DRENBA-840287 format. One record per residue (C-alpha): x negated, y negated, z negated; residue in one letter. Coordinates in nm, 3 decimals, padded with zeros to 5 digits, always signed. Each point is the difference from the previous one (the first is absolute). Layout:
<nodes>
NODE    east   north      up r
NODE       X       Y       Z A
...
</nodes>
This chain:
<nodes>
NODE    east   north      up r
NODE -01.909 +01.372 +02.315 X
NODE +00.319 +00.208 -00.078 X
NODE +00.193 -00.099 -00.298 X
NODE +00.183 +00.281 -00.178 X
NODE +00.158 -00.233 -00.239 X
NODE +00.088 -00.365 -00.006 X
NODE +00.131 -00.102 -00.356 X
NODE +00.202 -00.310 -00.033 X
NODE +00.035 -00.185 -00.311 X
NODE +00.309 -00.230 -00.021 X
NODE +00.342 +00.097 +00.156 X
NODE +00.115 -00.349 +00.092 X
NODE +00.012 -00.146 +00.346 X
NODE -00.357 +00.027 +00.094 X
NODE -00.047 +00.348 -00.158 X
NODE +00.297 +00.143 +00.179 X
NODE -00.097 -00.146 +00.315 X
NODE -00.347 +00.145 -00.008 X
NODE +00.152 +00.350 -00.052 X
NODE +00.272 -00.050 +00.273 X
NODE -00.257 -00.145 +00.245 X
NODE -00.243 +00.293 -00.057 X
NODE +00.263 +00.236 +00.108 X
NODE +00.103 -00.207 +00.287 X
NODE -00.377 -00.020 +00.120 X
NODE -00.012 +00.378 -00.017 X
NODE -00.187 +00.065 -00.333 X
NODE +00.055 +00.375 -00.100 X
NODE -00.161 +00.013 -00.338 X
NODE +00.140 -00.062 -00.353 X
NODE +00.151 -00.325 -00.112 X
NODE +00.063 -00.033 -00.358 X
NODE +00.182 -00.313 -00.074 X
NODE -00.027 -00.123 -00.372 X
NODE +00.266 -00.233 -00.142 X
NODE +00.079 -00.067 -00.368 X
NODE +00.365 -00.094 +00.061 X
NODE +00.265 +00.283 -00.008 X
NODE +00.198 +00.075 +00.333 X
NODE -00.070 -00.056 +00.355 X
NODE -00.219 -00.302 +00.130 X
NODE +00.204 -00.315 +00.068 X
NODE -00.019 -00.347 +00.122 X
NODE -00.033 -00.289 -00.242 X
NODE +00.098 -00.335 +00.181 X
NODE +00.382 +00.069 -00.040 X
NODE -00.029 +00.056 -00.367 X
NODE -00.009 -00.396 -00.075 X
NODE +00.310 -00.060 +00.232 X
NODE +00.224 +00.234 +00.199 X
NODE -00.029 +00.280 -00.254 X
NODE +00.056 -00.205 -00.286 X
NODE +00.321 -00.141 +00.162 X
NODE +00.105 +00.356 +00.066 X
NODE -00.016 -00.027 +00.381 X
NODE -00.211 +00.283 +00.035 X
NODE +00.010 +00.315 -00.199 X
NODE -00.305 +00.202 -00.140 X
NODE -00.009 +00.238 +00.295 X
NODE -00.043 -00.289 +00.228 X
NODE -00.339 -00.109 -00.160 X
NODE -00.170 +00.336 +00.097 X
NODE -00.256 +00.010 +00.256 X
NODE +00.114 +00.365 +00.097 X
NODE +00.221 +00.261 -00.148 X
NODE -00.135 +00.280 -00.175 X
NODE -00.027 +00.243 +00.278 X
NODE -00.227 -00.228 +00.174 X
NODE -00.279 +00.088 -00.250 X
NODE +00.077 +00.370 +00.031 X
NODE -00.026 +00.001 +00.366 X
NODE -00.297 -00.230 +00.034 X
NODE -00.201 +00.191 -00.277 X
NODE -00.033 -00.285 -00.213 X
NODE -00.055 +00.104 -00.362 X
NODE +00.182 -00.243 -00.233 X
NODE -00.190 -00.002 -00.336 X
NODE +00.183 -00.178 -00.269 X
NODE -00.297 -00.070 -00.233 X
NODE -00.237 -00.275 -00.090 X
NODE -00.357 -00.003 +00.117 X
NODE -00.228 -00.082 -00.285 X
NODE -00.332 +00.034 +00.136 X
NODE -00.204 +00.061 +00.338 X
NODE -00.275 +00.250 -00.022 X
NODE -00.208 -00.133 +00.294 X
NODE -00.281 +00.256 -00.049 X
NODE +00.239 +00.307 +00.038 X
NODE +00.245 -00.193 +00.221 X
NODE +00.307 +00.050 -00.233 X
NODE +00.286 -00.203 -00.142 X
NODE +00.064 +00.067 -00.359 X
NODE +00.377 -00.026 -00.104 X
NODE +00.181 -00.079 -00.329 X
NODE +00.139 +00.361 -00.004 X
NODE -00.366 +00.136 -00.024 X
NODE +00.016 +00.132 +00.373 X
NODE -00.269 -00.126 +00.245 X
NODE +00.051 -00.015 +00.391 X
NODE -00.301 +00.014 +00.219 X
NODE -00.048 -00.213 +00.299 X
NODE -00.214 -00.023 +00.303 X
NODE +00.120 -00.346 +00.048 X
NODE +00.193 -00.221 -00.278 X
NODE +00.229 -00.302 +00.086 X
NODE +00.082 -00.220 -00.289 X
NODE +00.329 -00.167 +00.061 X
NODE +00.050 -00.096 -00.376 X
NODE +00.171 -00.341 +00.064 X
NODE +00.027 -00.264 -00.258 X
NODE +00.207 -00.061 -00.314 X
NODE +00.188 -00.307 -00.132 X
NODE -00.221 -00.274 -00.175 X
NODE +00.147 +00.018 -00.351 X
NODE +00.177 -00.281 -00.171 X
NODE -00.227 -00.135 -00.253 X
NODE +00.208 -00.155 -00.248 X
NODE +00.182 +00.113 -00.326 X
NODE +00.330 +00.163 +00.076 X
NODE -00.098 +00.171 +00.323 X
NODE +00.065 +00.325 -00.151 X
NODE +00.368 -00.055 -00.046 X
NODE +00.218 +00.257 +00.200 X
NODE +00.149 -00.271 +00.219 X
NODE -00.327 -00.126 +00.134 X
NODE -00.095 +00.156 +00.339 X
NODE -00.240 +00.013 +00.264 X
NODE +00.116 +00.167 +00.323 X
NODE -00.242 +00.246 +00.133 X
NODE +00.166 +00.362 -00.012 X
NODE +00.336 +00.150 +00.073 X
NODE +00.013 +00.051 -00.381 X
NODE -00.035 -00.365 -00.064 X
NODE +00.286 -00.079 +00.252 X
NODE +00.229 +00.273 -00.137 X
NODE -00.037 -00.139 -00.349 X
NODE +00.038 -00.369 +00.111 X
NODE +00.300 +00.044 +00.221 X
NODE +00.265 +00.032 -00.263 X
NODE -00.142 -00.286 -00.197 X
NODE -00.011 -00.224 +00.304 X
NODE +00.369 +00.066 +00.059 X
NODE +00.091 -00.094 -00.363 X
NODE -00.252 -00.297 -00.064 X
NODE +00.126 -00.352 -00.021 X
NODE -00.335 -00.161 -00.048 X
NODE -00.302 +00.111 +00.181 X
NODE -00.338 -00.132 -00.011 X
NODE -00.248 +00.065 +00.277 X
NODE -00.368 -00.030 -00.060 X
NODE -00.196 -00.083 +00.317 X
NODE +00.125 -00.144 +00.340 X
NODE -00.160 +00.249 +00.219 X
NODE +00.161 +00.262 +00.219 X
NODE +00.108 +00.228 -00.257 X
NODE +00.136 -00.264 -00.248 X
NODE +00.179 -00.181 +00.264 X
NODE +00.162 +00.322 +00.150 X
NODE +00.130 +00.074 -00.341 X
NODE +00.113 -00.348 -00.056 X
NODE +00.216 +00.018 +00.299 X
NODE +00.145 +00.322 -00.108 X
NODE +00.076 -00.119 -00.340 X
NODE +00.159 -00.321 +00.133 X
NODE +00.223 +00.213 +00.240 X
NODE +00.105 +00.204 -00.320 X
NODE +00.125 -00.314 -00.153 X
NODE -00.277 -00.062 -00.247 X
NODE -00.145 -00.331 -00.107 X
NODE -00.361 +00.024 +00.125 X
NODE -00.298 -00.198 -00.117 X
NODE -00.344 +00.037 +00.169 X
NODE -00.326 -00.106 -00.178 X
NODE -00.304 -00.029 +00.248 X
NODE -00.343 -00.127 -00.116 X
NODE -00.052 -00.126 +00.352 X
NODE +00.157 -00.297 +00.175 X
NODE +00.236 +00.167 +00.251 X
NODE +00.156 +00.346 +00.085 X
NODE -00.243 +00.254 +00.154 X
NODE -00.288 -00.258 +00.008 X
NODE -00.261 +00.275 +00.050 X
NODE +00.169 +00.148 +00.285 X
NODE +00.181 -00.276 +00.206 X
NODE -00.013 -00.350 +00.122 X
NODE +00.138 -00.292 -00.178 X
NODE +00.276 -00.034 +00.265 X
NODE +00.105 +00.347 -00.045 X
NODE -00.016 -00.018 -00.370 X
NODE +00.245 -00.297 +00.022 X
NODE +00.254 +00.199 +00.190 X
NODE +00.004 +00.275 -00.242 X
NODE +00.011 -00.234 -00.292 X
NODE +00.304 -00.188 +00.152 X
NODE +00.177 +00.328 +00.054 X
NODE -00.063 +00.163 -00.339 X
NODE +00.135 -00.334 -00.161 X
NODE +00.312 +00.031 +00.217 X
NODE +00.057 +00.347 -00.132 X
NODE -00.010 -00.139 -00.352 X
NODE -00.354 +00.081 -00.081 X
NODE -00.206 -00.258 -00.243 X
NODE -00.364 -00.046 +00.053 X
NODE -00.266 -00.115 -00.250 X
NODE -00.323 -00.052 +00.177 X
NODE -00.343 -00.059 -00.167 X
NODE +00.159 +00.180 -00.296 X
NODE -00.110 +00.295 -00.193 X
NODE +00.134 +00.228 -00.272 X
NODE -00.117 +00.020 -00.356 X
NODE +00.224 +00.273 -00.141 X
NODE +00.322 +00.211 +00.045 X
NODE +00.236 -00.026 -00.306 X
NODE +00.193 +00.322 -00.090 X
NODE +00.317 +00.046 -00.251 X
NODE +00.061 +00.351 -00.120 X
NODE -00.244 +00.131 +00.262 X
NODE +00.159 -00.169 +00.307 X
NODE -00.127 -00.302 +00.177 X
NODE +00.184 -00.304 -00.100 X
NODE -00.217 -00.295 +00.134 X
NODE -00.334 -00.095 +00.149 X
NODE -00.215 -00.272 -00.130 X
NODE -00.167 -00.219 +00.280 X
NODE -00.354 -00.137 -00.005 X
NODE +00.133 -00.346 -00.059 X
NODE +00.212 +00.126 -00.319 X
NODE +00.344 +00.039 +00.148 X
NODE +00.221 +00.305 -00.072 X
NODE +00.190 +00.142 +00.271 X
NODE +00.285 +00.249 -00.047 X
NODE -00.068 +00.330 +00.150 X
NODE +00.126 +00.348 -00.025 X
NODE -00.229 +00.149 +00.277 X
NODE -00.345 -00.091 +00.104 X
NODE -00.174 +00.103 +00.317 X
NODE -00.351 -00.076 +00.096 X
NODE -00.216 +00.030 +00.285 X
NODE -00.356 -00.173 -00.065 X
NODE -00.190 +00.214 +00.214 X
NODE -00.169 +00.337 +00.018 X
NODE -00.316 +00.168 -00.105 X
NODE -00.145 +00.279 +00.239 X
NODE -00.011 +00.345 -00.164 X
NODE -00.376 +00.034 +00.027 X
NODE -00.082 +00.174 -00.304 X
NODE -00.050 +00.333 +00.144 X
NODE -00.230 -00.136 +00.251 X
NODE -00.173 -00.200 -00.249 X
NODE -00.081 +00.299 -00.233 X
NODE -00.112 +00.191 +00.289 X
NODE -00.259 -00.262 +00.073 X
NODE +00.140 -00.128 +00.338 X
NODE -00.069 -00.365 +00.091 X
NODE +00.276 -00.235 -00.110 X
NODE +00.085 -00.345 +00.115 X
NODE +00.345 -00.109 -00.082 X
NODE +00.114 +00.345 +00.057 X
NODE -00.202 +00.300 +00.146 X
NODE -00.254 -00.147 +00.240 X
NODE +00.004 +00.169 +00.352 X
NODE -00.150 -00.072 +00.319 X
NODE +00.134 -00.049 +00.341 X
NODE +00.098 +00.353 +00.034 X
NODE +00.172 -00.003 -00.331 X
NODE -00.270 +00.231 -00.152 X
NODE -00.128 -00.073 -00.355 X
NODE -00.354 +00.010 -00.124 X
NODE +00.048 +00.374 +00.005 X
NODE +00.035 +00.133 +00.360 X
NODE +00.227 +00.274 -00.115 X
NODE +00.260 -00.253 -00.144 X
NODE +00.213 -00.245 +00.174 X
NODE +00.239 -00.269 -00.164 X
NODE +00.313 -00.142 +00.154 X
NODE +00.300 -00.226 -00.066 X
NODE +00.047 -00.261 -00.294 X
NODE -00.324 +00.152 -00.188 X
NODE -00.233 -00.046 +00.303 X
NODE -00.240 -00.308 +00.036 X
NODE -00.112 -00.003 +00.359 X
NODE -00.167 -00.233 +00.249 X
NODE +00.299 -00.176 +00.148 X
NODE -00.050 -00.099 +00.357 X
NODE +00.272 -00.284 -00.036 X
NODE -00.181 -00.125 -00.316 X
NODE -00.345 -00.045 +00.149 X
NODE -00.080 +00.357 -00.097 X
NODE -00.011 -00.090 -00.362 X
NODE +00.104 +00.275 -00.225 X
NODE +00.379 -00.046 -00.043 X
NODE +00.261 +00.201 -00.183 X
NODE +00.350 -00.004 +00.174 X
NODE +00.317 +00.110 -00.191 X
NODE +00.238 +00.087 +00.295 X
NODE +00.188 +00.292 +00.154 X
NODE -00.155 -00.088 +00.343 X
NODE -00.359 +00.015 -00.150 X
NODE +00.062 +00.321 -00.182 X
NODE +00.141 +00.183 +00.310 X
NODE -00.256 -00.120 +00.250 X
NODE -00.297 +00.074 -00.245 X
NODE +00.157 +00.351 -00.062 X
NODE +00.005 +00.067 +00.386 X
NODE -00.368 -00.132 +00.050 X
NODE -00.130 +00.234 -00.264 X
NODE +00.206 +00.298 +00.128 X
NODE -00.132 -00.085 +00.356 X
NODE -00.361 -00.024 -00.122 X
NODE +00.027 +00.329 -00.176 X
NODE +00.120 +00.160 +00.308 X
NODE -00.307 -00.115 +00.203 X
NODE +00.138 -00.346 +00.128 X
NODE -00.175 -00.255 -00.203 X
NODE +00.048 -00.373 +00.043 X
NODE -00.035 -00.314 -00.204 X
NODE +00.300 -00.125 -00.175 X
NODE +00.113 -00.301 +00.175 X
NODE +00.410 +00.025 -00.031 X
NODE +00.174 -00.349 -00.017 X
NODE +00.145 -00.052 -00.353 X
NODE +00.364 -00.084 -00.028 X
NODE +00.243 -00.025 -00.280 X
NODE +00.357 -00.063 -00.065 X
NODE +00.265 -00.084 -00.287 X
NODE +00.369 -00.022 -00.001 X
NODE +00.158 -00.235 -00.233 X
NODE +00.379 -00.040 +00.013 X
NODE +00.071 -00.113 +00.370 X
NODE -00.364 -00.070 +00.072 X
NODE -00.225 +00.231 +00.174 X
NODE -00.378 -00.128 -00.016 X
NODE -00.231 +00.186 +00.229 X
NODE -00.382 -00.105 +00.002 X
NODE -00.250 +00.093 +00.255 X
NODE -00.374 -00.042 -00.050 X
NODE -00.179 -00.177 -00.298 X
NODE +00.046 -00.373 -00.056 X
NODE -00.315 -00.019 -00.230 X
NODE -00.144 -00.358 +00.038 X
NODE +00.253 -00.131 +00.246 X
NODE -00.020 -00.361 +00.039 X
NODE +00.301 -00.091 +00.218 X
NODE +00.332 +00.128 +00.091 X
NODE +00.266 -00.038 +00.276 X
NODE +00.355 +00.075 -00.091 X
NODE +00.263 +00.160 +00.236 X
NODE +00.359 +00.022 -00.030 X
NODE +00.261 -00.129 -00.243 X
NODE -00.020 -00.036 -00.361 X
NODE +00.378 -00.058 -00.039 X
NODE +00.072 +00.324 +00.196 X
NODE -00.260 +00.182 -00.236 X
NODE -00.186 +00.132 +00.343 X
NODE -00.354 -00.145 -00.028 X
NODE -00.335 +00.110 +00.113 X
NODE -00.323 -00.166 -00.136 X
NODE -00.319 +00.046 +00.214 X
NODE -00.315 -00.045 -00.218 X
NODE -00.310 -00.114 +00.169 X
NODE -00.368 -00.009 -00.138 X
NODE -00.240 -00.231 +00.204 X
NODE +00.283 +00.000 +00.268 X
NODE -00.002 +00.391 +00.035 X
NODE +00.320 +00.188 -00.073 X
NODE -00.051 +00.225 -00.302 X
NODE +00.356 +00.068 -00.119 X
NODE +00.374 -00.039 +00.070 X
NODE +00.258 +00.001 -00.258 X
NODE +00.346 +00.084 +00.132 X
NODE +00.331 -00.045 -00.201 X
NODE +00.293 +00.154 +00.179 X
NODE -00.180 -00.031 +00.338 X
NODE -00.074 +00.378 +00.077 X
NODE -00.098 -00.078 +00.342 X
NODE -00.279 -00.257 -00.098 X
NODE -00.129 +00.262 -00.244 X
NODE -00.034 +00.249 +00.265 X
NODE -00.156 -00.233 +00.226 X
NODE -00.242 -00.111 -00.249 X
NODE -00.123 +00.346 -00.061 X
NODE -00.077 +00.056 +00.347 X
NODE -00.169 -00.344 +00.034 X
NODE -00.212 +00.035 -00.321 X
NODE -00.100 +00.366 +00.104 X
NODE -00.206 -00.163 +00.263 X
NODE -00.213 -00.309 -00.016 X
NODE +00.279 -00.268 +00.035 X
NODE -00.086 -00.313 +00.201 X
NODE +00.312 -00.183 -00.121 X
NODE -00.078 -00.355 -00.126 X
NODE +00.186 -00.203 -00.254 X
NODE +00.071 -00.271 +00.269 X
NODE +00.161 +00.261 +00.235 X
NODE +00.214 +00.142 -00.289 X
NODE +00.113 -00.354 -00.095 X
NODE +00.111 -00.088 +00.358 X
NODE +00.372 -00.054 +00.065 X
NODE +00.176 +00.310 +00.113 X
NODE -00.277 +00.229 -00.126 X
NODE +00.113 +00.376 -00.038 X
NODE -00.241 +00.227 -00.151 X
NODE +00.158 +00.316 +00.157 X
NODE -00.017 -00.159 +00.335 X
NODE -00.367 -00.108 -00.045 X
NODE -00.101 +00.320 -00.122 X
NODE +00.152 +00.193 +00.307 X
NODE -00.154 -00.247 +00.231 X
NODE -00.365 +00.018 -00.147 X
NODE -00.059 +00.390 -00.015 X
NODE -00.330 +00.097 +00.123 X
</nodes>
């Protein structure tokens, strides 16, 4: 089947990668790339850390310079997709225009879960999702003396580390019992808790937020769930995201915690694919349960898989998930999914902040968390990409080295 036009809705990591990969695969048709933000497509992970600290400039965020889109004939449309006309295979835009497609790729991403408390509308309350968010937040972060962070996940802790480095008093409220509880083991949580506290960050676990107080339109305090008032002139929240599935829902596509796709990343309409943070796919590493992953790796790999399929090279999506976060002098890299792990083996030195936690489920290695041990992370990705035979007893043996074991046990 010849595709005259592949339309992509969403110009983030996944959408950009679909366009770039199609050209790399030799596709010669039209590629309209629809994004509702101004400017060129850009990467988001640095927004909550290096970009806020001024360590990188806006141009360093760009996936590619402007001439890339010209030479690759990728049509950047700065508009908002408002409807999918499946019958006539068109995407309707807010401007009133419509773009016809032979195949449509939905890479609409996700948006921040809103903070559901009084005072969340004050201008010194931020979720970090876009460059515009980071641009507005950066000068306030440099001036803030009392910062309250809501949520001890990746985004919240990345910002907490930035604010502490800038000299602010930082207080983190977290409903869970430890940092990054949904993402990492207790051992790794403890290393990050200790490090943040050494930087001056104060944690309140099992603690919610009841409201944000303002004075003359500016944040002055937050009220905790147990009735305390914490001084604050800046509040940053990271309490999860919601997939941008409204377009797909209104178009009648199947939805299951995002846009439901099959192993080839096709939706319930064979002319529409979905990729990235919005896609709920049968994940091989999660017993083929439908899973939605929020990571750069997943966005890139799914985009490449769709581009290859559209160019006649179909294959079930099976890429190994991996993630990372940078917080202060800690670089955490995670390979695999630790869902349901029941035992761990810890390698390295907590005192030196160089630790890997191997997570096992029924004595099968399912994930490796590595802090400041890049060699372990790379070995783990290779090992987990095949069926690993490593047992917890082997990993716990004196002198065990993950890199050496991986190299010695390649097929």
